[in-house]
C-alpha positions as CSV (number, residue, x, y, z in Angstrom):
1,M,0.6,-56.5,-91.2
2,E,1.0,-55.4,-88.0
3,T,-1.3,-57.2,-85.8
4,T,-2.7,-56.7,-82.6
5,Q,-4.8,-59.5,-79.8
6,T,-8.0,-58.1,-80.5
7,T,-7.9,-57.6,-84.9
8,K,-10.8,-59.7,-86.2
9,K,-11.2,-59.7,-89.9
10,V,-14.4,-61.4,-92.2
11,V,-13.5,-61.7,-95.9
12,K,-16.6,-62.6,-98.0
13,L,-15.9,-63.8,-101.3
14,G,-19.0,-64.4,-104.2
15,G,-18.7,-65.5,-107.9
16,L,-19.7,-68.9,-110.1
17,G,-18.5,-71.8,-109.3
18,G,-15.5,-72.2,-112.1
19,Q,-14.1,-68.3,-110.9
20,G,-11.6,-69.6,-107.5
21,V,-13.7,-68.0,-104.9
22,L,-12.7,-71.1,-103.4
23,T,-9.5,-71.9,-104.0
24,A,-8.8,-67.6,-103.1
25,G,-11.0,-67.7,-99.7
26,L,-9.3,-71.0,-99.1
27,L,-5.7,-69.3,-100.1
28,L,-6.7,-66.1,-98.4
29,A,-7.4,-69.0,-94.9
30,Q,-4.6,-70.8,-94.7
31,A,-1.8,-67.9,-95.5
32,G,-3.7,-66.4,-92.4
33,M,-2.8,-69.0,-89.9
34,N,0.6,-67.7,-90.2
35,S,-0.6,-63.8,-88.6
36,F,-4.1,-65.3,-87.2
37,K,-4.3,-67.5,-84.1
38,H,-7.8,-68.2,-85.0
39,V,-8.8,-69.1,-88.8
40,T,-12.6,-70.7,-90.5
41,W,-12.8,-70.9,-93.8
42,F,-17.1,-71.8,-94.4
43,P,-17.7,-72.7,-98.2
44,S,-21.2,-72.6,-99.7
45,Y,-22.0,-73.8,-102.8
46,S,-24.9,-74.5,-104.7
47,A,-25.6,-78.0,-106.7
48,A,-24.5,-77.0,-110.2
49,M,-19.6,-77.6,-110.3
50,R,-19.8,-75.4,-112.7
51,G,-21.3,-71.9,-112.7
52,G,-23.8,-72.5,-110.1
53,E,-23.5,-69.7,-107.0
54,V,-20.5,-69.9,-104.7
55,D,-19.2,-68.5,-101.8
56,C,-17.4,-68.3,-98.4
57,T,-16.7,-67.3,-95.9
58,V,-12.8,-66.2,-94.2
59,V,-12.6,-65.2,-89.9
60,L,-9.1,-64.6,-88.9
61,S,-9.0,-63.1,-85.4
62,H,-6.6,-63.3,-82.6
63,K,-9.9,-64.2,-80.3
64,G,-11.6,-67.2,-80.7
65,I,-14.2,-67.4,-83.5
66,N,-18.1,-68.1,-81.9
67,S,-20.0,-68.9,-85.6
68,P,-18.2,-68.6,-88.9
69,I,-21.6,-67.4,-90.5
70,I,-21.3,-64.0,-90.6
71,S,-24.2,-61.5,-91.2
72,R,-22.7,-58.4,-91.6
73,P,-18.4,-58.9,-93.2
74,E,-16.6,-55.9,-93.2
75,I,-15.2,-56.9,-97.2
76,V,-16.3,-58.8,-100.0
77,V,-15.5,-60.4,-102.7
78,A,-18.2,-60.1,-105.8
79,M,-16.7,-61.9,-109.1
80,S,-20.4,-61.8,-110.6
81,L,-23.4,-59.9,-110.8
82,F,-25.2,-62.3,-109.0
83,S,-22.9,-62.2,-105.7
84,L,-23.4,-58.2,-106.1
85,D,-26.7,-58.5,-105.7
86,Q,-26.5,-60.3,-102.7
87,L,-24.0,-59.0,-100.5
88,E,-24.3,-55.8,-101.4
89,E,-26.1,-55.0,-99.3
90,K,-25.1,-57.7,-96.0
91,V,-21.4,-55.2,-96.3
92,A,-21.2,-53.7,-93.0
93,E,-21.9,-50.0,-93.0
94,G,-18.1,-48.5,-94.2
95,G,-16.4,-51.8,-95.6
96,M,-14.9,-52.7,-98.4
97,L,-15.8,-54.0,-101.8
98,F,-14.3,-55.2,-104.6
99,L,-16.0,-55.9,-108.3
100,D,-14.5,-57.7,-110.8
101,S,-15.3,-55.1,-113.0
102,S,-15.1,-57.2,-116.7
103,V,-18.6,-59.1,-115.0
104,I,-19.3,-56.4,-112.9
105,K,-21.2,-53.3,-115.2
106,R,-23.8,-52.4,-112.9
107,E,-23.3,-49.6,-110.5
108,T,-23.4,-50.0,-106.7
109,K,-26.2,-49.1,-104.5
110,R,-24.2,-48.0,-101.8
111,D,-22.0,-45.0,-100.9
112,D,-21.4,-45.4,-98.0
113,L,-18.8,-48.5,-98.4
114,R,-14.6,-47.7,-100.2
115,I,-15.5,-49.8,-103.5
116,F,-12.8,-51.5,-105.5
117,K,-13.5,-51.6,-109.4
118,I,-11.3,-54.1,-110.9
119,P,-11.4,-55.6,-114.1
120,A,-9.9,-58.5,-113.1
121,S,-10.8,-60.9,-115.6
122,D,-9.8,-58.8,-118.8
123,L,-6.6,-58.4,-116.9
124,A,-5.8,-62.3,-116.5
125,V,-6.9,-62.8,-119.8
126,K,-3.7,-60.5,-120.7
127,L,-1.9,-62.1,-118.0
128,G,-2.0,-65.4,-119.8
129,S,-4.6,-67.1,-118.0
130,H,-8.0,-66.3,-117.8
131,Q,-8.3,-68.6,-114.8
132,A,-6.8,-65.7,-112.6
133,S,-8.7,-63.3,-111.8
134,N,-9.2,-64.2,-108.3
135,L,-6.1,-63.8,-107.5
136,I,-5.7,-60.5,-109.2
137,L,-8.9,-59.9,-106.8
138,L,-7.2,-61.7,-103.5
139,G,-4.0,-59.4,-104.3
140,A,-5.9,-56.1,-104.8
141,L,-7.7,-56.7,-101.7
142,A,-4.1,-57.9,-99.5
143,K,-2.9,-54.0,-100.9
144,A,-6.4,-52.1,-100.0
145,T,-6.6,-54.2,-97.0
146,E,-3.4,-55.4,-95.3
147,I,-5.1,-58.0,-93.2
148,L,-1.9,-59.9,-94.7
149,S,1.2,-59.1,-96.8
150,L,1.2,-60.7,-100.6
151,E,4.3,-61.9,-99.1
152,D,2.4,-64.5,-97.2
153,I,-0.4,-65.0,-99.5
154,K,3.1,-65.7,-102.1
155,V,4.5,-68.0,-99.8
156,E,0.5,-70.3,-99.4
157,L,0.5,-70.2,-103.4
158,D,3.6,-71.6,-103.9
159,R,2.8,-74.2,-100.8
160,K,-0.4,-75.3,-102.1
161,L,0.7,-75.1,-105.6
162,E,4.0,-77.3,-105.8
163,E,1.9,-79.6,-103.4
164,E,-0.3,-80.3,-106.6
165,G,2.5,-80.8,-108.8
166,K,1.7,-77.6,-110.8
167,E,4.8,-75.8,-110.1
168,S,4.9,-74.1,-113.6
169,L,1.5,-71.4,-112.4
170,I,4.1,-69.9,-109.6
171,P,5.2,-66.8,-112.2
172,L,1.8,-67.0,-113.6
173,N,0.2,-67.3,-110.3
174,R,2.7,-64.5,-108.6
175,Q,1.6,-62.1,-111.2
176,A,-1.1,-62.4,-110.7
177,L,-1.5,-61.3,-107.2
178,E,1.4,-58.6,-108.0
179,R,-1.1,-56.9,-110.9
180,G,-4.1,-57.3,-108.4
181,A,-2.3,-55.3,-105.2
182,S,-0.5,-52.8,-108.2
183,L,-4.1,-51.1,-109.2
184,I,-3.9,-49.8,-105.4
């Protein structure tokens, strides 16, 4: 995406611990460091390791970022019903809402948003890993918003997996990103 010096994008991701919400947000932030001058990643989570509420805010900007705490994000990814219930009303008017429709069955309450219902969890299982739903949603977000190119995210994903000694997971994770992007 070609960006201007005034570009600022705010993304909020929410779900349950263990779904990869923080990982997806961190990938977005780290990939954004190549295209944006200022980047913040602000995680928030409950005391529970798995299954507790978790979210993170990513701010990508060419100007200084005054605070990583944002009350009206323009883009929200909800990976659980709880996160949808908590975040739907906070999305800025005219914003975008990405839902894992495999686990979120209720209809949204707002008609002023661009809503993307992605069956990420079901698609991840079909790819061979239920843990890839976060990357399917991240791929959809990248394609729909054009904040960053899918290639920028893939480069960061590869770097992260290689650093962790998990090179064997690169093809599956890249496939998940591409699958999400293909749905847009």
